[in-house]
C-alpha positions in Angstrom: -30.5 16.3 -35.8 -27.2 18.1 -35.2 -25.1 15.0 -34.9 -25.2 11.3 -35.9 -22.3 10.2 -33.7 -19.9 11.2 -31.0 -16.4 11.7 -32.2 -14.9 8.5 -30.9 -17.9 6.3 -31.8 -16.5 6.3 -35.3 -14.0 3.8 -36.6 -12.6 1.9 -39.7 -15.9 0.1 -40.0 -17.6 3.5 -40.8 -15.4 4.3 -43.8 -17.5 5.7 -46.6 -20.3 6.8 -44.4 -21.7 10.3 -44.3 -21.7 11.6 -40.7 -22.5 14.7 -38.7 -20.4 15.6 -35.6 -20.3 18.5 -33.2 -17.9 19.9 -30.7 -15.1 22.4 -30.1 -12.0 23.1 -32.2 -9.2 21.6 -30.2 -6.4 22.6 -32.7 -6.3 24.1 -36.2 -3.6 23.6 -38.8 -3.3 25.0 -42.4 -1.0 22.9 -44.5 -0.6 24.7 -47.8 -4.4 25.2 -48.2 -5.4 21.9 -46.8 -7.0 22.6 -43.4 -6.9 20.1 -40.5 -9.1 20.6 -37.5 -9.1 18.4 -34.5 -12.7 18.3 -33.3 -13.3 17.5 -29.6 -16.4 16.4 -27.8 -17.0 14.7 -24.5 -15.8 11.4 -26.0 -12.5 12.5 -27.5 -11.1 13.8 -30.7 -11.5 13.2 -34.4 -9.6 14.9 -37.3 -11.6 16.9 -39.9 -9.9 17.6 -43.3 -11.0 20.4 -45.6 -9.5 20.5 -49.2 -9.0 23.9 -50.9 -11.8 23.2 -53.4 -14.4 22.3 -50.8 -17.4 24.6 -50.3 -16.5 24.5 -46.6 -13.0 25.9 -47.1 -13.7 29.6 -46.6 -15.5 28.8 -43.3 -12.8 26.3 -42.2 -10.1 28.9 -42.8 -11.7 31.2 -40.2 -11.9 28.6 -37.4 -9.8 29.1 -34.3 -9.3 27.2 -31.0 -12.5 26.6 -28.9 -14.9 27.6 -31.7 -18.1 25.5 -31.5 -18.5 23.6 -34.8 -21.2 21.6 -36.6 -19.5 19.4 -39.2 -20.8 17.1 -41.9 -18.7 14.9 -44.2 -17.5 11.4 -45.2 -15.3 9.0 -43.3 -12.1 7.9 -45.0 -9.0 6.1 -44.0 -5.9 8.1 -43.3 -3.1 7.5 -45.7 -0.2 5.0 -44.9 2.1 6.5 -42.3 -0.4 9.2 -41.4 -2.2 7.3 -38.7 -2.1 8.7 -35.2 -1.8 5.8 -32.6 -2.4 8.2 -29.8 -6.0 8.8 -30.8 -8.8 6.3 -30.7 -9.9 7.6 -34.1 -6.3 7.8 -35.4 -6.9 5.5 -38.3 -9.7 7.6 -39.9 -10.7 11.2 -40.6 -13.7 13.1 -41.8 -13.5 14.9 -45.2 -15.7 18.0 -44.8 -18.7 18.6 -47.0 -20.1 21.4 -44.9 -19.1 23.3 -41.7 -21.0 25.7 -39.5 -19.4 27.9 -36.9 -22.1 27.8 -34.2 -20.2 30.0 -31.8 -16.9 31.8 -31.6 -14.4 32.1 -28.8 -11.7 34.6 -27.9 -8.3 33.1 -27.2 -8.8 31.0 -24.0 -6.9 32.3 -21.0 -5.8 28.7 -20.2 -5.0 25.8 -22.5 -7.5 23.0 -22.3 -6.1 20.2 -20.3 -2.9 22.0 -19.3 -2.3 20.9 -15.7 0.8 23.1 -15.4 -1.4 26.2 -15.2 -1.7 27.8 -11.8 -4.5 26.1 -10.0 -6.3 29.3 -8.9 -6.4 30.4 -12.6 -7.8 27.0 -13.5 -10.5 27.4 -10.9 -11.3 30.9 -12.1 -11.9 29.5 -15.6 -13.2 26.1 -14.3 -15.7 25.8 -17.2 -12.7 25.7 -19.5 -10.7 23.5 -17.2 -13.5 21.0 -17.2 -13.5 20.7 -21.0 -10.5 18.4 -20.9 -11.1 14.6 -21.6 -9.4 13.9 -18.2 -11.9 16.0 -16.3 -14.8 14.4 -18.2 -13.5 10.9 -17.3 -13.3 11.8 -13.7 -16.9 13.0 -13.5 -18.0 9.9 -15.5 -16.4 7.8 -12.7 -18.2 10.0 -10.1 -21.5 9.5 -11.8 -21.0 5.7 -12.3 -20.0 5.4 -8.6 -23.1 7.3 -7.4 -25.4 5.3 -9.5 -23.7 2.0 -8.3 -24.1 3.1 -4.7 -27.8 3.8 -5.1 -28.4 0.5 -6.9 -26.3 -1.5 -4.4 -28.0 0.0 -1.3 -31.5 -0.3 -2.9 -30.8 -4.0 -3.5 -29.9 -4.4 0.2 -33.2 -2.9 1.2 -32.2 0.7 2.0 -34.5 3.7 1.5 -33.1 7.0 0.2 -34.3 9.9 2.4 -33.3 13.6 2.3 -32.6 15.4 5.6 -32.6 19.2 6.3 -29.9 21.5 5.2 -31.1 24.3 7.4 -30.9 22.9 10.9 -29.8 23.6 14.5 -26.2 24.2 15.6 -24.9 21.2 17.6 -21.4 20.7 19.0 -20.2 17.8 16.8 -16.5 18.6 16.6 -16.0 21.1 13.8 -17.2 24.7 13.5 -20.7 25.2 12.0 -21.5 27.4 9.1 -24.3 29.7 10.4 -27.2 31.1 8.4 -29.0 34.1 9.9 -32.8 34.0 10.0 -34.7 37.0 8.6 -38.0 35.9 10.2 -36.5 35.2 13.6 -34.4 38.2 14.5 -31.1 37.3 16.2 -31.4 33.6 15.6 -29.5 31.3 13.3 -29.7 28.1 11.4 -26.6 25.9 10.9 -25.6 24.0 7.8 -25.2 20.3 8.8 -21.8 18.9 9.5 -23.4 15.5 8.8 -27.0 14.2 8.9 -26.0 12.3 12.1 -28.9 13.3 14.4 -31.6 13.1 11.6 -30.5 9.6 10.5 -30.7 8.4 14.1 -34.2 9.9 14.3 -35.2 8.0 11.1 -34.2 4.8 12.9 -36.4 5.8 15.8 -39.1 6.4 13.2 -39.0 2.8 12.2 -37.4 3.3 8.7 -35.0 0.4 9.4 -32.5 1.1 6.6 -31.7 4.7 5.4 -29.1 6.2 3.0 -28.4 9.5 1.4 -25.7 10.9 -0.8 -25.5 13.9 1.4 -24.0 17.4 1.3 -22.1 18.3 4.5 -20.5 21.5 5.7 -17.7 22.2 8.1 -16.0 25.6 8.7 -12.5 24.4 9.3 -9.0 24.9 7.9 -8.6 23.2 4.6 -6.1 20.7 3.3 -5.6 18.9 -0.1 -8.3 16.4 0.8 -10.7 18.7 2.5 -13.4 21.2 1.3 -15.8 23.4 3.3 -18.7 21.5 1.6 -18.3 17.9 0.8 -20.3 14.8 -0.1 -20.7 11.5 1.8 -22.6 8.3 1.3 -24.5 8.4 4.6 -26.0 5.1 5.9 -27.9 3.9 9.0 -29.4 0.6 9.9 -31.6 -0.7 12.8 -31.4 -3.9 14.7 -27.8 -4.5 13.7 -24.3 -5.2 15.1 -20.9 -4.0 14.0 -20.4 -7.1 11.7 -23.6 -6.3 9.9 -22.6 -2.8 9.0 -19.1 -3.9 8.0 -20.4 -6.6 5.7 -22.9 -4.1 4.1 -20.2 -1.5 3.5 -17.8 -4.1 2.0 -20.6 -5.2 -0.5 -21.3 -1.5 -1.3 -17.6 -0.7 -2.0 -17.2 -3.9 -4.0 -20.2 -2.9 -6.2 -18.9 0.7 -6.6 -15.4 -0.4 -7.7 -16.9 -3.0 -10.1 -19.0 -0.3 -11.7 -15.8 1.7 -12.2 -14.0 -1.2 -13.8 -12.1 -2.7 -10.8 -12.6 -5.9 -8.9 -11.8 -5.9 -5.2 -11.8 -8.9 -2.8 -13.9 -9.0 0.4 -13.8 -9.3 3.4 -11.2 -6.7 4.3 -8.5 -7.2 6.9 -9.4 -5.9 10.4 -7.0 -4.3 12.9 -7.6 -2.9 16.4 -7.0 0.8 16.9 -4.2 0.1 19.4 -2.3 -2.2 17.0 -2.6 0.4 14.2 -1.1 3.2 16.5 1.5 1.0 18.0 2.7 -0.6 14.8 2.1 2.2 12.3 1.7 5.4 14.3 -1.6 6.1 12.5 -5.3 5.1 12.8 -5.3 4.9 9.0 -2.1 2.9 8.2 -0.9 2.4 4.7 -0.3 -1.4 4.4 1.0 -1.4 0.8 4.5 -1.8 2.3 6.0 -3.4 5.4 8.2 -1.4 7.9 6.2 -1.5 11.2 7.2 0.4 14.3 8.5 -1.9 17.1 8.3 -1.1 20.8 11.8 -1.4 22.4 11.4 0.7 25.6 11.9 -2.3 27.9 15.5 -2.7 26.4 16.4 0.8 27.6 15.3 0.3 31.3 18.9 -0.2 32.3 20.3 2.3 29.8 23.3 4.4 30.9 21.4 7.4 29.5 19.1 8.8 32.2 16.8 10.5 29.7 16.2 7.2 27.8 15.8 5.3 31.1 13.2 7.7 32.4 11.2 7.6 29.1 11.3 3.8 29.2 10.1 3.7 32.8 6.8 5.3 32.1 5.4 2.7 29.6 1.8 4.0 30.1 2.4 7.5 28.8 5.6 7.1 26.8 6.8 5.1 23.8 10.3 4.1 22.5 9.7 3.0 18.9 12.2 1.5 16.5 11.8 1.7 12.7 14.0 -0.8 10.7 14.5 0.3 7.1 15.7 -2.5 4.9 18.7 -1.4 2.8 18.5 2.0 4.5 22.2 2.2 5.4 23.1 2.2 1.7 20.3 4.7 0.9 20.8 7.3 3.6 23.6 9.8 3.3 24.8 12.1 6.1 22.8 14.9 4.4 19.6 12.8 4.1 19.9 11.7 7.7 19.9 15.3 8.7 16.9 16.0 6.5 15.0 13.1 8.2 15.8 14.6 11.6 14.6 18.1 10.5 11.4 16.4 9.2 10.4 14.8 12.5 11.3 17.9 14.5 8.5 19.7 12.7 6.1 17.2 14.4 7.4 17.5 17.9 10.5 15.2 17.9 13.5 16.5 19.9 15.9 14.5 17.7 16.2 11.3 15.6 18.6 8.7 16.9 19.6 5.8 14.6 21.8 2.7 14.4 23.5 1.7 11.2 23.8 -2.0 10.8 27.2 -2.7 9.1 28.6 -6.1 8.1 30.7 -6.5 11.2 29.6 -3.6 13.5 26.9 -1.3 14.6 27.3 2.5 14.4 25.3 5.3 15.7 24.7 7.5 18.8 22.6 4.9 20.6 25.1 2.1 20.6 27.0 3.2 23.7 23.9 3.6 25.8 22.7 0.0 25.7 24.2 -3.3 26.9 25.4 -5.9 24.4 22.6 -8.4 25.4 19.9 -5.7 25.0 21.4 -4.7 21.7 21.3 -8.3 20.4 17.7 -8.6 21.5 16.9 -5.2 19.8 18.5 -6.3 16.5 16.6 -9.6 16.6 13.2 -8.0 17.5 13.3 -5.5 14.6 14.7 -8.2 12.2 17.7 -6.0 11.2 20.4 -7.3 8.8 23.6 -5.8 7.4 23.0 -2.7 5.3 19.8 -1.8 7.3 19.3 1.3 9.4 17.2 1.6 12.5 15.6 4.9 13.5 14.3 5.6 17.0 11.6 7.8 18.4 11.2 8.3 22.2 8.9 10.4 24.3 5.2 11.0 24.9 3.3 8.3 23.1 1.0 10.4 21.0 3.9 12.6 19.8 6.1 9.6 19.0 3.2 7.7 17.2 2.6 10.8 15.1 6.2 11.6 13.9 7.3 8.0 13.6 4.2 7.2 11.5 4.9 10.2 9.3 8.6 9.2 9.0 7.6 5.7 7.9 5.5 7.2 5.1 8.1 9.6 4.0 10.8 7.0 3.8 8.6 4.7 1.8 7.9 7.5 -0.6 11.5 8.5 -0.9 12.7 4.9 -1.4 9.8 4.1 -3.9 8.6 1.3 -1.7 4.9 1.9 -2.5 3.1 0.0 -5.3 0.8 2.7 -6.6 -1.4 0.1 -8.4 -2.1 -1.8 -5.2 -5.4 -1.5 -3.3 -5.0 -2.3 0.4 -8.3 -2.1 2.3 -8.4 -2.3 6.1 -11.0 -1.9 8.9 -9.6 -0.2 12.0 -11.9 -1.2 15.0 -12.1 -0.8 18.7 -11.4 2.9 18.9 -11.2 4.7 22.2 -14.4 6.4 23.2 -12.7 9.5 24.6 -9.5 11.4 24.5 -8.1 14.1 26.8 -7.0 17.4 25.3 -5.8 20.3 27.4 -7.3 18.6 30.4 -10.8 18.3 28.8 -12.5 15.0 27.9 -13.5 14.9 24.2 -15.4 12.3 22.2 -12.9 10.7 19.7 -15.7 10.2 17.1 -18.9 11.9 18.3 -20.9 11.8 21.5 -23.5 9.4 20.1 -21.1 6.5 19.8 -21.9 3.4 21.9 -19.2 2.7 24.5 -18.3 -0.9 25.2 -18.0 -0.3 29.0 -18.3 3.0 30.8 -17.1 1.5 34.1 -13.4 2.3 33.8 -11.3 4.6 36.1 -9.4 6.1 33.2 -11.8 7.4 30.5 -9.1 7.0 27.9 -9.3 3.3 28.4 -13.0 3.1 27.5 -13.4 1.6 24.1 -16.3 2.3 21.7 -18.0 0.2 19.1 -16.6 2.3 16.3 -14.9 1.5 13.0 -13.1 3.2 10.1 -12.5 1.8 6.6 -9.1 2.7 5.2 -7.7 2.4 1.7 -4.0 2.9 1.0 -3.5 5.1 4.1 -6.6 7.3 3.5 -9.7 7.1 5.6 -12.6 6.4 3.3 -15.2 6.5 6.0 -16.2 5.8 9.5 -19.1 4.9 11.7 -20.3 3.3 14.9 -23.0 1.6 16.7 -25.1 4.4 18.3 -26.3 4.9 21.8 -30.0 4.0 21.8 -30.7 4.3 25.5 -31.1 7.8 27.0 -29.5 6.7 30.3 -26.2 5.8 28.5 -26.4 9.0 26.4 -26.8 11.1 29.5 -23.8 9.4 31.1 -21.7 10.1 28.1 -22.7 13.8 28.1 -21.7 13.9 31.8 -18.2 12.5 31.1 -17.9 15.1 28.3 -18.7 17.9 30.7 -22.0 18.7 28.9 -24.4 19.9 31.5 -28.0 18.7 31.7 -29.1 22.2 30.6 -26.7 22.3 27.7 -27.7 18.7 26.6 -31.3 19.7 26.7 -30.7 22.9 24.8 -28.5 21.2 22.1 -29.9 17.7 21.9 -33.3 17.8 23.7 -35.2 16.5 20.7 -32.8 13.5 20.4 -32.9 12.7 24.1 -36.7 12.8 24.0 -36.8 10.6 21.0 -34.5 8.1 22.7 -37.1 7.8 25.5 -39.8 6.6 23.0 -38.5 3.1 22.3 -35.4 3.7 20.2 -34.1 0.5 18.4 -30.5 -0.6 18.5 -28.9 1.0 15.5 -25.7 2.0 13.8 -24.2 3.3 10.6 -21.4 4.6 8.5 -20.5 7.5 6.3 -18.2 7.1 3.4 -16.4 10.1 2.1 -17.6 10.2 -1.5 -15.1 12.8 -2.8 -12.1 10.9 -1.3 -13.4 7.7 -2.8 -13.6 9.2 -6.2 -10.1 10.8 -5.8 -8.8 7.2 -5.2 -10.8 5.7 -8.0 -9.7 8.4 -10.5 -6.1 8.1 -9.2 -5.8 11.9 -8.8 -3.9 13.7 -6.1 -6.3 16.5 -5.1 -9.9 16.3 -3.9 -10.5 19.5 -5.9 -10.1 17.5 -9.1 -13.2 15.5 -8.4 -15.5 18.3 -7.4 -17.1 20.2 -10.2 -16.7 23.7 -8.7 -14.4 23.5 -5.7 -13.1 26.1 -3.3 -9.5 27.0 -2.8 -7.5 26.2 0.4 -8.7 29.6 1.6 -12.4 28.5 1.1 -12.9 31.0 -1.7 -14.3 30.4 -5.2 -12.2 32.2 -7.9 -15.0 31.6 -10.4 -17.9 33.3 -8.6 -15.8 35.3 -6.2 -17.6 33.8 -3.2 -17.7 34.7 -0.4 -18.6 38.3 -1.1 -20.1 41.4 0.5 -23.8 41.9 0.6 -25.9 45.0 0.4 -26.8 47.1 3.5 -30.5 46.4 2.7 -29.9 42.6 2.9 -28.1 43.1 6.2 -30.9 45.3 7.6 -33.4 42.6 6.7 -31.4 40.1 8.7 -31.1 42.5 11.6 -27.2 42.4 11.3 -24.8 45.3 11.6 -21.2 44.9 10.7 -18.5 46.2 13.1 -15.4 48.1 11.9 
């Protein structure tokens, strides 16, 4: 036996015991011949002490940081005033009787646990970066959450089934990663963006309830919360309605949070997509603070400013949003008002008008363009009081929603209005089925989502039975009731401009399966990495993935992606240009 205890399993109750511990040298100190070593294992740190007359002294004197050590000794209490309250084992120490240097280490290129080190360097030496107690705790949370998810879903009658990684390229929204086939010259597999089609096929196979903690792949530009390969809890159910899936997902999340030491209340609040966009400028609103967007376009229909009047007239395509910031007039300076305007310009705003609510007057560029009665109604509608400031966004609705929603979040962060310890869950429901982009009709979620009613003149007014679960302004997951009738699926393809030939080529197997008695079904996928990021209260998704990629989709540790040999290329029937 190399060890009898982990470092932090020991306490005052073990004083006098002989123990064996193993780990890495975290720090080494020589105080006039008495050597102190902070030994670190996955549980934490304990102090080793070696007196000059100890048989282990000569070995201890040669120890350096990150040496792997096997230590044996007796537990004793630290002397009065020598306790370390920062350590779980700060009341005790181990007096060394023997010490073995199991492995040596050169001076590490990064200090263990130093988060100020350049991230790319930390990723290059990720195996050292992961030695920190913080990293271990994050992956303990990840493991606990995965086990809790499996246990919860099994209890609810779900069957875990693995689906293929090498599959067929399908137009699901993002760009596929392609894998060339050696056996089938000139043909390619695709890595799955999600198990979407396969989990629907499992429902058509009569499996009733499926789940998988699945790897997914998308070749797209990365952000702090995105990776080219990611993990999701993928779930599908048969003979269900939206409420069934929402209730199941809430129970699942409650069980996961409980396993990680947090109690959350269910059911979650629900909000239609239209309300989320109109009131918060986002389909994933952060509700930890107030400050909604308020529509005031009707109050500018008789404005003396023709630009404002024309924007207000087209209430279908345009929006005129007011954002009342409580106490904002005392917070914003002339400089910060300019910075706020520059911020929204980056997202398509042509400017940022405002009204300062003083004790006895209103000031700002909009005051002169609106009648007194309209102004009184505006102040009442947004609930403005003296010392508040009201910001305005006007123009095309999607642009206004976007930049005013972003402004709302920025102001809340700048004014410290967000309680970081609060958990605010929300279901956003009743999503549009389609959106138009550059004159083309696209599926807002994916083309297998069940529409509520296809018989509408304007495709953007067609709603789908789709739902997203949001936590603190971050989308945790989303899903929908699926199309289970081939006639509806073909109609959706037609609206999306997918020809019969293309549909048959890309989805022929699905359309054929739909014709063989497909049950009503639906599901949800919860982003596991994002969930762990929120549970661990860390700011980057890379912190919760053992070996992540950079924002350029490279791996500094393995140097992937990399060139391959000419022989490998020849086997794949590939010739590189240039």
